[in-house]
N, C-alpha and C positions, 0 to 999 in steps of 0.2 A: 333570741335569735331571729328575728324576723326578715325573709326575703321578701325583695320586689314584686309587687302582686303585676302579672302580664297576661294573666287567663290562661295558663297553663291547665290542660284536664287531666286528669287521672282515673283508673280505673279500680278500685277496691279487688284486691286479687282473690282475695272469696267470695262477695256476692256479686261482685260486677257491677256495679252501682257507679256512675261516675260523680267525679271529687272534684271538688277547687282546691288552689292549695292552701287555703284556710283548713281544710276537712281532713288532712291525709294524717297518718300514725303510720310507724312500722309497723309490721305485722307479717308475719311469716315468712322473713326474708325479701318482701317486697313492702307493698304499700296496701293499707287499709284503713276501712271506715271505722269510727267510733261505738258504730250497734257492732260490728262483727268483733270489733276488739273486746267490749262489754260483755257478749256472749260467750267469748271462749273464756274470760274471767271471773263467771259467774258464780264459782264454786268460792270466790276467796273474800277475804273481808272486806267491806267500803274503804277500808284505809289501804290495803293492798291494792285494792283496783284504781283508786285514785291515783296511789302511787307509778302503777302500770302505766296508765294514761299519761301520767305526766313527763315519763322517763320514753315513752312512745313515740311522743307528739314533739318532745324536743330531738330527739334521733331524727324522725323526719324532715323538720326544719332544718337541722347541718346536712342532711343528705340534700335536700334541694335548693341549697344556698351553696353548695361546694360544687352541683351539679346544674345550676340553672342556666347557665349559658347555653351547656352542650343539649341541655332541651331545650332550649326557645330555636339553636338551630335545626334540629330535627324537625320539630312541628313547622317550622318555615319552608322545607321541605318538601313534607308529607302537605300541606295546603297547595304548595305550588306544582304539585304531581295530579 
């Protein structure tokens, strides 16, 4: 599921790095970056790590698609003020 790209930016909930829409993963009930997800699952097998990355990417894209319109509206309000 791909969300249309409009330049929204997000912040990783753990390392605070800025992320664009293509870099987000579901992580700790929020959004995170791939590096933080990989670090969290570093003790797991490569197969389990890849499964976690796929699942967390898919969940983030579903969330983004569901909330894209609302996020754009809030971003426009922040820019205007």
